[in-house]
Structures are given as C-alpha cells and as structure tokens.
C-alpha angles and dihedrals in degrees: 000000000000088000091056095045094044120132093252091052092048089053090050090050091048088056089057091046089054090063096084089045088051092053094046091049089051091060099041111132095238133098088239093061092103095051090047091050092048090048090055090047089052091047089053088050090052092051088051091057093040097050092052091046093050095044089058097038095046092038088239100135112142141174089245090054092045086054098041101044097064090042091056092047094051093046097054093043091048091050091047092050091048091051091048093049089049093047096046095037089198137126087229092067096034097057098060090040091053091047092049096046093044092051091049091054094044096047092044090054091045093051091048092051093044089052091052090057092044097253102106093132091060088073101033119144114293133203089253088054092051093047089049091053093049094051092042089055093049089050093049093048091049094048095044093051096053133064112257093260117138088201090070115094090215090058090051089049091049090049091050088052090049093054090045088053089048091051090049088047091058092044093051091045091053090047091051093046091047091051090051096039096103092053093043093053099040116118 
C-alpha cells in the first residue's frame, strides 16, 4: 500500500484531480479564464516533473506510478485538445488534435501489446517523442492563454507549434511502429 500512497503517486493523482478544475476554469465567464486555464495546465506540468523527480530521489518508483503517470499526462493533454477544438471550431485546430490523440491511442496500445509479448523496451520513449511532448505543451499553453482569435500573432504561433507537434507525433509514431514491425508481422 505504501507504494500506491507515495508522494510521487499522490502528485500524479493530484494532476488527474486538477482536470475538472481545468475544465471549469476554461469556461469561467471572465476575460482571464484562458490565463487561469493555462496556469492550471502549467501546474499540472510541474507536478509531472516533480513526481518523477521525487520518485527517483526518494526511491519511490512503483509499478502503479509507472502506469498512472502516462495516463495522467495523456488525460490532461486530451482534455486540453478537446477544449481547444471546441473553442476554435475550426478544421485547422481539429487536424493536429486528431493526429495527436490518434497517435497516443495507437502507441499506448502498441506498448501494451509489446509488453505482453515481453518486448516493451522495443518501444520505449524516444528523443523525438520527448521533443514532441515539449513542443505540444508549449503550443497548448500558448493557445489556452489567448482568446480564440486568428488575428492574434500568438494564436498563429501556437497553431504553428501545434502543427510542428503533430508532425513530430507522426514521425515518432512511425519510428515506434518501425521498431515493433518485426514483432507485429511475425506469424
């Protein structure tokens, strides 16, 4: 039980618990709703870094934490993308969001399957995957913090970052599938 109730796991659970607050903040009837939402997203990102750091520093890594951490990350990113797609109501925001969410589902399923056949390390996190995540987070923070106005330069910059993240998403997905191809096509 101590492994489940460790400080890192509690931080990860807190990140999941922030999701309803994140959604409510997004819809607050104030001009500062975007900044509040972006701040909550940043707080969630800080807990992601902190829980990993503490798990290693306090030697409190656990299987539960290894499972819950990526779930928390994917949940908050997926919720942010859904909110942005709804807010912008545009194919230009929908395309990268669909690419990113589709990749996350595909790679999660691939990793689960590869783990079942004892080849989980074949599809471990790559540099491109980490870069994709970083750029995706920057894009989401920029787009959350601004009104959905295509005339704003910051929205254009955030959208460019979102498309860059989508391209890196596809690149990393292809790399993971290529690494797993032999196992996928084995009789």
